[in-house]
N, CA and C atoms as a LAMMPS dump frame, in Angstrom:
ITEM: TIMESTEP
0
ITEM: NUMBER OF ATOMS
501
ITEM: BOX BOUNDS ff ff ff
-5.0000000000000000e+02 5.0000000000000000e+02
-5.0000000000000000e+02 5.0000000000000000e+02
-5.0000000000000000e+02 5.0000000000000000e+02
ITEM: ATOMS id mol type element x y z
1 1 1 N -0.923 19.127 -8.378
2 1 2 C 0.193 18.608 -7.61
3 1 3 C 0.888 17.549 -8.46
4 2 1 N 2.174 17.64 -8.546
5 2 2 C 2.946 16.743 -9.393
6 2 3 C 3.816 15.827 -8.543
7 3 1 N 4.246 14.729 -9.158
8 3 2 C 5.147 13.773 -8.516
9 3 3 C 6.558 14.051 -9.037
10 4 1 N 7.512 14.132 -8.114
11 4 2 C 8.919 14.377 -8.437
12 4 3 C 9.77 13.26 -7.843
13 5 1 N 10.968 13.071 -8.378
14 5 2 C 12.004 12.281 -7.723
15 5 3 C 13.202 13.204 -7.524
16 6 1 N 14.008 12.873 -6.539
17 6 2 C 15.217 13.643 -6.263
18 6 3 C 16.218 12.717 -5.577
19 7 1 N 17.491 12.896 -5.856
20 7 2 C 18.529 12.101 -5.205
21 7 3 C 18.593 12.413 -3.72
22 8 1 N 19.106 11.49 -2.939
23 8 2 C 19.18 11.684 -1.48
24 8 3 C 20.075 12.856 -1.106
25 9 1 N 20.949 13.272 -2.023
26 9 2 C 21.816 14.425 -1.759
27 9 3 C 21.205 15.727 -2.291
28 10 1 N 19.959 15.654 -2.812
29 10 2 C 19.286 16.841 -3.329
30 10 3 C 19.52 17.096 -4.809
31 11 1 N 20.311 16.262 -5.434
32 11 2 C 20.585 16.452 -6.864
33 11 3 C 19.556 15.706 -7.714
34 12 1 N 19.569 15.995 -9.006
35 12 2 C 18.767 15.278 -9.998
36 12 3 C 17.265 15.356 -9.733
37 13 1 N 16.777 16.568 -9.441
38 13 2 C 15.343 16.781 -9.269
39 13 3 C 14.655 16.552 -10.619
40 14 1 N 13.644 15.673 -10.622
41 14 2 C 12.962 15.321 -11.869
42 14 3 C 11.457 15.3 -11.656
43 15 1 N 10.716 16.085 -12.448
44 15 2 C 9.261 16.083 -12.387
45 15 3 C 8.738 14.962 -13.273
46 16 1 N 7.915 14.068 -12.696
47 16 2 C 7.408 12.921 -13.436
48 16 3 C 5.998 13.117 -13.979
49 17 1 N 5.175 13.886 -13.281
50 17 2 C 3.785 14.061 -13.716
51 17 3 C 3.494 15.539 -13.941
52 18 1 N 2.426 15.795 -14.659
53 18 2 C 2.04 17.145 -15.026
54 18 3 C 1.505 17.922 -13.831
55 19 1 N 1.715 19.216 -13.84
56 19 2 C 1.161 20.079 -12.814
57 19 3 C -0.317 20.355 -13.019
58 20 1 N -0.899 19.936 -14.16
59 20 2 C -2.333 20.131 -14.421
60 20 3 C -3.171 19.016 -13.786
61 21 1 N -2.528 17.98 -13.305
62 21 2 C -3.212 16.861 -12.658
63 21 3 C -3.108 17.042 -11.147
64 22 1 N -3.917 16.293 -10.41
65 22 2 C -3.774 16.261 -8.957
66 22 3 C -3.333 14.846 -8.595
67 23 1 N -2.055 14.691 -8.292
68 23 2 C -1.434 13.404 -7.985
69 23 3 C -0.848 13.465 -6.584
70 24 1 N -0.956 12.36 -5.85
71 24 2 C -0.449 12.37 -4.472
72 24 3 C -0.167 10.954 -3.981
73 25 1 N 0.437 10.877 -2.811
74 25 2 C 0.774 9.637 -2.111
75 25 3 C 1.618 8.684 -2.971
76 26 1 N 2.763 9.165 -3.481
77 26 2 C 3.61 8.277 -4.288
78 26 3 C 4.293 7.214 -3.428
79 27 1 N 4.592 6.086 -4.05
80 27 2 C 5.337 5 -3.396
81 27 3 C 6.102 4.242 -4.464
82 28 1 N 7.282 3.778 -4.101
83 28 2 C 8.134 3.02 -5.017
84 28 3 C 7.639 1.586 -5.109
85 29 1 N 7.86 0.947 -6.258
86 29 2 C 7.597 -0.485 -6.345
87 29 3 C 8.799 -1.223 -5.771
88 30 1 N 8.72 -2.543 -5.753
89 30 2 C 9.738 -3.355 -5.078
90 30 3 C 11.142 -3.188 -5.651
91 31 1 N 11.253 -3.047 -6.971
92 31 2 C 12.597 -2.97 -7.56
93 31 3 C 13.026 -1.551 -7.935
94 32 1 N 12.218 -0.552 -7.608
95 32 2 C 12.585 0.836 -7.853
96 32 3 C 12.435 1.298 -9.293
97 33 1 N 11.769 0.499 -10.13
98 33 2 C 11.604 0.872 -11.534
99 33 3 C 10.381 1.743 -11.775
100 34 1 N 9.382 1.617 -10.894
101 34 2 C 8.14 2.364 -11.064
102 34 3 C 7.755 3.084 -9.786
103 35 1 N 6.97 4.123 -9.962
104 35 2 C 6.365 4.836 -8.842
105 35 3 C 4.862 4.756 -9.032
106 36 1 N 4.175 4.349 -7.97
107 36 2 C 2.717 4.261 -7.971
108 36 3 C 2.179 5.455 -7.19
109 37 1 N 1.022 5.968 -7.618
110 37 2 C 0.463 7.136 -6.946
111 37 3 C -1.036 7.219 -7.212
112 38 1 N -1.717 7.964 -6.362
113 38 2 C -3.134 8.219 -6.561
114 38 3 C -3.3 9.503 -7.364
115 39 1 N -4.284 9.487 -8.254
116 39 2 C -4.644 10.683 -9.006
117 39 3 C -6.114 10.978 -8.702
118 40 1 N -6.42 12.23 -8.363
119 40 2 C -7.808 12.602 -8.107
120 40 3 C -8.39 13.495 -9.198
121 41 1 N -7.547 14.119 -10.005
122 41 2 C -8.012 14.899 -11.155
123 41 3 C -6.996 14.738 -12.274
124 42 1 N -7.384 14.549 -13.482
125 42 2 C -8.737 14.623 -14.011
126 42 3 C -9.567 13.363 -13.751
127 43 1 N -8.962 12.27 -13.34
128 43 2 C -9.705 11.049 -13.019
129 43 3 C -9.324 10.591 -11.618
130 44 1 N -10.143 9.723 -11.014
131 44 2 C -9.794 9.135 -9.723
132 44 3 C -9.321 7.717 -9.985
133 45 1 N -8.019 7.511 -9.773
134 45 2 C -7.406 6.239 -10.133
135 45 3 C -6.092 6.064 -9.376
136 46 1 N -5.593 4.838 -9.341
137 46 2 C -4.27 4.528 -8.802
138 46 3 C -3.406 4.221 -10.014
139 47 1 N -2.312 4.961 -10.186
140 47 2 C -1.534 4.922 -11.414
141 47 3 C -0.084 4.509 -11.155
142 48 1 N 0.622 4.235 -12.247
143 48 2 C 2.055 3.984 -12.144
144 48 3 C 2.762 4.69 -13.284
145 49 1 N 4.013 5.05 -13
146 49 2 C 4.85 5.725 -13.986
147 49 3 C 6.279 5.222 -13.804
148 50 1 N 7.01 5.146 -14.882
149 50 2 C 8.413 4.753 -14.8
150 50 3 C 9.156 5.756 -13.925
151 51 1 N 10.084 5.279 -13.12
152 51 2 C 10.891 6.173 -12.286
153 51 3 C 11.749 7.106 -13.132
154 52 1 N 11.906 6.787 -14.416
155 52 2 C 12.642 7.652 -15.342
156 52 3 C 11.743 8.669 -16.028
157 53 1 N 10.431 8.591 -15.783
158 53 2 C 9.477 9.506 -16.406
159 53 3 C 8.736 8.842 -17.546
160 54 1 N 7.913 9.616 -18.218
161 54 2 C 7.112 9.096 -19.319
162 54 3 C 5.633 9.269 -19.027
163 55 1 N 4.817 8.464 -19.676
164 55 2 C 3.369 8.539 -19.52
165 55 3 C 2.938 7.602 -18.395
166 56 1 N 2.056 8.08 -17.525
167 56 2 C 1.535 7.213 -16.472
168 56 3 C 0.379 6.39 -17.022
169 57 1 N 0.169 5.22 -16.431
170 57 2 C -0.937 4.35 -16.817
171 57 3 C -1.725 3.963 -15.574
172 58 1 N -3.005 3.661 -15.783
173 58 2 C -3.827 3.238 -14.659
174 58 3 C -3.412 1.843 -14.222
175 59 1 N -3.169 1.685 -12.921
176 59 2 C -2.883 0.373 -12.349
177 59 3 C -4.181 -0.277 -11.912
178 60 1 N -5.008 0.462 -11.185
179 60 2 C -6.322 0.008 -10.743
180 60 3 C -7.244 1.23 -10.685
181 61 1 N -8.539 1.037 -10.874
182 61 2 C -9.474 2.169 -10.776
183 61 3 C -9.836 2.476 -9.322
184 62 1 N -8.844 2.514 -8.463
185 62 2 C -9.062 2.733 -7.034
186 62 3 C -9.26 4.212 -6.736
187 63 1 N -10.074 4.461 -5.74
188 63 2 C -10.251 5.813 -5.203
189 63 3 C -9.483 5.868 -3.886
190 64 1 N -8.695 6.891 -3.692
191 64 2 C -7.848 6.954 -2.497
192 64 3 C -8.681 7.003 -1.216
193 65 1 N -9.954 7.439 -1.309
194 65 2 C -10.778 7.512 -0.105
195 65 3 C -11.215 6.133 0.368
196 66 1 N -11.261 5.137 -0.528
197 66 2 C -11.763 3.816 -0.146
198 66 3 C -10.726 2.706 -0.283
199 67 1 N -9.823 2.76 -1.233
200 67 2 C -8.727 1.788 -1.355
201 67 3 C -7.444 2.561 -1.108
202 68 1 N -6.846 2.348 0.052
203 68 2 C -5.699 3.2 0.362
204 68 3 C -4.586 2.449 1.066
205 69 1 N -3.516 3.153 1.295
206 69 2 C -2.274 2.68 1.914
207 69 3 C -1.734 1.396 1.286
208 70 1 N -1.657 1.323 -0.048
209 70 2 C -1.115 0.111 -0.668
210 70 3 C 0.379 -0.048 -0.379
211 71 1 N 0.771 -1.287 -0.094
212 71 2 C 2.171 -1.628 0.179
213 71 3 C 2.503 -2.859 -0.659
214 72 1 N 3.506 -2.761 -1.531
215 72 2 C 3.901 -3.861 -2.406
216 72 3 C 4.897 -4.78 -1.725
217 73 1 N 4.791 -6.084 -2.024
218 73 2 C 5.754 -7.035 -1.471
219 73 3 C 7.089 -6.892 -2.196
220 74 1 N 8.174 -7.483 -1.656
221 74 2 C 9.504 -7.289 -2.256
222 74 3 C 9.633 -7.791 -3.691
223 75 1 N 8.778 -8.703 -4.11
224 75 2 C 8.861 -9.227 -5.474
225 75 3 C 7.963 -8.478 -6.444
226 76 1 N 7.02 -7.679 -5.939
227 76 2 C 6.061 -6.988 -6.78
228 76 3 C 4.87 -7.853 -7.161
229 77 1 N 4.81 -9.081 -6.636
230 77 2 C 3.702 -9.986 -6.974
231 77 3 C 2.413 -9.62 -6.246
232 78 1 N 2.532 -9.151 -5.004
233 78 2 C 1.353 -8.858 -4.193
234 78 3 C 1.339 -7.397 -3.757
235 79 1 N 0.141 -6.89 -3.531
236 79 2 C -0.041 -5.591 -2.911
237 79 3 C -1.081 -5.765 -1.819
238 80 1 N -0.788 -5.247 -0.643
239 80 2 C -1.738 -5.252 0.475
240 80 3 C -2.258 -3.828 0.629
241 81 1 N -3.551 -3.695 0.887
242 81 2 C -4.13 -2.366 1.041
243 81 3 C -5.363 -2.437 1.921
244 82 1 N -5.821 -1.278 2.362
245 82 2 C -7.027 -1.182 3.164
246 82 3 C -8.181 -0.754 2.265
247 83 1 N -9.267 -1.501 2.34
248 83 2 C -10.494 -1.115 1.641
249 83 3 C -11.452 -0.601 2.702
250 84 1 N -11.775 0.681 2.617
251 84 2 C -12.665 1.295 3.597
252 84 3 C -14.072 1.391 3.035
253 85 1 N -15.017 1.403 3.948
254 85 2 C -16.402 1.612 3.556
255 85 3 C -16.505 2.935 2.815
256 86 1 N -17.272 2.967 1.766
257 86 2 C -17.432 4.2 0.997
258 86 3 C -18.045 5.291 1.873
259 87 1 N -17.583 6.543 1.711
260 87 2 C -18.166 7.634 2.494
261 87 3 C -19.682 7.683 2.298
262 88 1 N -20.413 7.788 3.389
263 88 2 C -21.866 7.858 3.338
264 88 3 C -22.549 6.508 3.235
265 89 1 N -21.778 5.403 3.185
266 89 2 C -22.381 4.071 3.089
267 89 3 C -23.072 3.722 4.402
268 90 1 N -24.151 2.973 4.343
269 90 2 C -24.845 2.599 5.583
270 90 3 C -23.95 1.752 6.481
271 91 1 N -24.109 1.905 7.782
272 91 2 C -23.24 1.201 8.729
273 91 3 C -23.402 -0.306 8.658
274 92 1 N -24.509 -0.817 8.158
275 92 2 C -24.698 -2.258 8.046
276 92 3 C -24.061 -2.848 6.8
277 93 1 N -23.47 -2.005 5.966
278 93 2 C -22.865 -2.465 4.714
279 93 3 C -21.503 -3.096 4.939
280 94 1 N -20.726 -3.221 3.869
281 94 2 C -19.4 -3.847 3.983
282 94 3 C -18.519 -3.118 4.995
283 95 1 N -17.769 -3.884 5.751
284 95 2 C -16.885 -3.311 6.761
285 95 3 C -15.536 -2.967 6.139
286 96 1 N -14.751 -2.161 6.868
287 96 2 C -13.38 -1.908 6.45
288 96 3 C -12.63 -3.238 6.482
289 97 1 N -11.722 -3.441 5.517
290 97 2 C -11.015 -4.72 5.429
291 97 3 C -9.61 -4.509 4.9
292 98 1 N -8.729 -5.446 5.204
293 98 2 C -7.393 -5.484 4.628
294 98 3 C -7.409 -6.532 3.523
295 99 1 N -6.934 -6.146 2.359
296 99 2 C -6.978 -6.991 1.168
297 99 3 C -5.553 -7.286 0.719
298 100 1 N -5.316 -8.528 0.306
299 100 2 C -4.065 -8.894 -0.368
300 100 3 C -4.443 -9.25 -1.795
301 101 1 N -3.846 -8.54 -2.748
302 101 2 C -4.146 -8.78 -4.154
303 101 3 C -2.941 -9.36 -4.865
304 102 1 N -3.172 -10.412 -5.64
305 102 2 C -2.164 -10.937 -6.55
306 102 3 C -2.175 -9.998 -7.753
307 103 1 N -1.105 -9.246 -7.95
308 103 2 C -1.065 -8.177 -8.949
309 103 3 C -1.297 -8.712 -10.361
310 104 1 N -0.651 -9.809 -10.727
311 104 2 C -0.794 -10.323 -12.088
312 104 3 C -2.17 -10.921 -12.333
313 105 1 N -2.67 -11.708 -11.384
314 105 2 C -3.963 -12.375 -11.569
315 105 3 C -5.137 -11.441 -11.29
316 106 1 N -4.9 -10.41 -10.475
317 106 2 C -5.977 -9.51 -10.097
318 106 3 C -6.894 -10.092 -9.034
319 107 1 N -6.578 -11.289 -8.525
320 107 2 C -7.417 -11.913 -7.499
321 107 3 C -7.12 -11.285 -6.139
322 108 1 N -8.147 -11.223 -5.309
323 108 2 C -8.021 -10.593 -3.999
324 108 3 C -8.51 -11.528 -2.909
325 109 1 N -7.837 -11.432 -1.747
326 109 2 C -8.256 -12.165 -0.553
327 109 3 C -8.335 -11.182 0.592
328 110 1 N -9.368 -11.335 1.399
329 110 2 C -9.563 -10.466 2.559
330 110 3 C -8.991 -11.137 3.8
331 111 1 N -8.23 -10.377 4.582
332 111 2 C -7.717 -10.911 5.842
333 111 3 C -8.864 -11.044 6.836
334 112 1 N -8.811 -12.056 7.695
335 112 2 C -9.87 -12.207 8.697
336 112 3 C -9.752 -11.148 9.79
337 113 1 N -10.861 -10.881 10.442
338 113 2 C -10.867 -9.965 11.573
339 113 3 C -10.904 -8.513 11.151
340 114 1 N -10.699 -7.666 12.144
341 114 2 C -10.693 -6.22 11.92
342 114 3 C -9.599 -5.847 10.926
343 115 1 N -9.823 -4.766 10.167
344 115 2 C -8.805 -4.368 9.19
345 115 3 C -7.496 -4.012 9.897
346 116 1 N -6.41 -4.188 9.165
347 116 2 C -5.079 -3.952 9.702
348 116 3 C -4.422 -2.831 8.906
349 117 1 N -3.708 -1.981 9.592
350 117 2 C -2.903 -0.95 8.938
351 117 3 C -1.567 -1.594 8.58
352 118 1 N -1.402 -1.927 7.302
353 118 2 C -0.198 -2.639 6.857
354 118 3 C 0.978 -1.682 6.83
355 119 1 N 2.068 -2.092 7.445
356 119 2 C 3.286 -1.286 7.476
357 119 3 C 4.354 -1.831 6.547
358 120 1 N 4.496 -3.151 6.508
359 120 2 C 5.696 -3.697 5.893
360 120 3 C 5.486 -5.162 5.533
361 121 1 N 6.169 -5.601 4.49
362 121 2 C 6.228 -7.007 4.12
363 121 3 C 7.5 -7.616 4.687
364 122 1 N 7.477 -8.909 4.965
365 122 2 C 8.701 -9.614 5.345
366 122 3 C 9.633 -9.618 4.137
367 123 1 N 10.911 -9.807 4.363
368 123 2 C 11.878 -9.764 3.262
369 123 3 C 11.629 -10.864 2.239
370 124 1 N 11.024 -11.993 2.658
371 124 2 C 10.727 -13.067 1.712
372 124 3 C 9.358 -12.912 1.048
373 125 1 N 8.59 -11.879 1.425
374 125 2 C 7.275 -11.646 0.848
375 125 3 C 6.206 -12.608 1.343
376 126 1 N 6.509 -13.383 2.367
377 126 2 C 5.562 -14.382 2.857
378 126 3 C 4.579 -13.869 3.89
379 127 1 N 4.856 -12.721 4.495
380 127 2 C 3.993 -12.198 5.563
381 127 3 C 3.936 -10.683 5.51
382 128 1 N 2.867 -10.134 6.081
383 128 2 C 2.771 -8.695 6.258
384 128 3 C 2.72 -8.386 7.746
385 129 1 N 3.11 -7.174 8.082
386 129 2 C 3.163 -6.714 9.459
387 129 3 C 2.384 -5.41 9.546
388 130 1 N 1.596 -5.261 10.59
389 130 2 C 0.838 -4.038 10.771
390 130 3 C 0.254 -3.964 12.168
391 131 1 N -0.745 -3.103 12.342
392 131 2 C -1.403 -2.988 13.64
393 131 3 C -2.892 -2.801 13.435
394 132 1 N -3.612 -3.141 14.485
395 132 2 C -5.067 -2.978 14.481
396 132 3 C -5.447 -2.033 15.608
397 133 1 N -6.704 -1.637 15.623
398 133 2 C -7.176 -0.68 16.631
399 133 3 C -7.215 -1.259 18.035
400 134 1 N -6.88 -2.529 18.183
401 134 2 C -6.806 -3.12 19.521
402 134 3 C -5.502 -2.76 20.224
403 135 1 N -4.64 -1.967 19.55
404 135 2 C -3.37 -1.549 20.146
405 135 3 C -2.299 -2.611 20.088
406 136 1 N -2.452 -3.568 19.182
407 136 2 C -1.476 -4.655 19.062
408 136 3 C -0.909 -4.713 17.646
409 137 1 N 0.349 -5.167 17.58
410 137 2 C 0.997 -5.44 16.298
411 137 3 C 0.572 -6.838 15.858
412 138 1 N 0.296 -6.984 14.567
413 138 2 C -0.164 -8.246 14.006
414 138 3 C 0.697 -8.627 12.819
415 139 1 N 0.829 -9.933 12.585
416 139 2 C 1.452 -10.434 11.375
417 139 3 C 0.489 -11.427 10.734
418 140 1 N 0.461 -11.43 9.411
419 140 2 C -0.423 -12.329 8.659
420 140 3 C 0.376 -12.98 7.54
421 141 1 N 0.224 -14.294 7.404
422 141 2 C 0.872 -15.024 6.312
423 141 3 C 0.044 -14.866 5.039
424 142 1 N 0.708 -14.686 3.929
425 142 2 C 0.029 -14.5 2.658
426 142 3 C -0.586 -15.814 2.172
427 143 1 N 0.123 -16.921 2.321
428 143 2 C -0.322 -18.2 1.765
429 143 3 C -1.7 -18.618 2.268
430 144 1 N -1.948 -18.457 3.566
431 144 2 C -3.225 -18.917 4.125
432 144 3 C -3.98 -17.814 4.872
433 145 1 N -3.531 -16.574 4.755
434 145 2 C -4.083 -15.392 5.425
435 145 3 C -4.343 -15.621 6.919
436 146 1 N -3.508 -16.45 7.536
437 146 2 C -3.593 -16.667 8.981
438 146 3 C -2.905 -15.501 9.685
439 147 1 N -3.614 -14.893 10.642
440 147 2 C -3.097 -13.721 11.346
441 147 3 C -2.969 -14.022 12.834
442 148 1 N -1.977 -13.356 13.459
443 148 2 C -1.823 -13.493 14.909
444 148 3 C -1.234 -12.222 15.488
445 149 1 N -1.658 -11.933 16.699
446 149 2 C -1.116 -10.802 17.44
447 149 3 C 0.259 -11.192 17.951
448 150 1 N 1.235 -10.291 17.825
449 150 2 C 2.591 -10.636 18.255
450 150 3 C 3.153 -9.716 19.321
451 151 1 N 2.563 -8.519 19.497
452 151 2 C 3.097 -7.583 20.498
453 151 3 C 2.106 -6.455 20.709
454 152 1 N 2.24 -5.765 21.824
455 152 2 C 1.483 -4.538 22.037
456 152 3 C 2.139 -3.424 21.227
457 153 1 N 1.341 -2.466 20.78
458 153 2 C 1.899 -1.286 20.133
459 153 3 C 1.401 -1.072 18.717
460 154 1 N 1.758 0.077 18.184
461 154 2 C 1.399 0.495 16.837
462 154 3 C 2.655 0.759 16.027
463 155 1 N 2.501 0.903 14.726
464 155 2 C 3.594 1.214 13.797
465 155 3 C 4.763 0.229 13.908
466 156 1 N 4.494 -1.079 13.887
467 156 2 C 5.596 -2.039 14.014
468 156 3 C 6.468 -2.068 12.758
469 157 1 N 7.728 -2.437 12.93
470 157 2 C 8.655 -2.626 11.812
471 157 3 C 9.524 -3.846 12.093
472 158 1 N 9.853 -4.567 11.019
473 158 2 C 10.778 -5.68 11.121
474 158 3 C 12.195 -5.154 11.01
475 159 1 N 13.095 -5.764 11.749
476 159 2 C 14.511 -5.45 11.609
477 159 3 C 15.081 -6.33 10.493
478 160 1 N 16.336 -6.139 10.167
479 160 2 C 16.998 -6.971 9.173
480 160 3 C 17.054 -8.433 9.6
481 161 1 N 17.019 -8.691 10.901
482 161 2 C 17.101 -10.042 11.413
483 161 3 C 15.739 -10.687 11.625
484 162 1 N 14.652 -9.93 11.415
485 162 2 C 13.324 -10.496 11.533
486 162 3 C 12.633 -10.227 12.854
487 163 1 N 13.29 -9.545 13.798
488 163 2 C 12.6 -9.19 15.032
489 163 3 C 11.74 -7.965 14.775
490 164 1 N 10.786 -7.7 15.681
491 164 2 C 9.827 -6.621 15.497
492 164 3 C 9.98 -5.587 16.595
493 165 1 N 9.905 -4.32 16.24
494 165 2 C 9.802 -3.247 17.231
495 165 3 C 8.533 -2.469 16.929
496 166 1 N 7.918 -1.924 17.971
497 166 2 C 6.714 -1.122 17.783
498 166 3 C 6.67 -0.059 18.866
499 167 1 N 5.788 0.911 18.698
500 167 2 C 5.657 1.963 19.709
501 167 3 C 4.248 2.018 20.215
């Protein structure tokens, strides 16, 4: 499976990765210069490639089964993702968690409480928005990883004005 880009009008179809690899779950970086994706063959890794094409490089040695749904902040400084318990791991082991990683430093912080399905960063990159299995939308500040429930519902999104809608 290969990664492609295409214009919104259907023009300029461009294949970025080889068909001999198994690549999936592409996502744009904050400024649209790179595309990040998971590769499961020939290696299991989270990679990036220029949106113009070229050679992909490993971003992190993540496995999509355990480190998944990465969402980059608007500046590209942070990435939030879910770290799941490894398949077959004992139930008393590490729990599923939401992680915020400083991309340049490689340092990681775990959000308190149950893991959150991150949907979106605030436009200033100061907070993330998501939902938990309690059926509520949550927001967490990056600076101090303080989280609070803000509404009932799942799949919340911020509007341009900063209000939240969820379903």
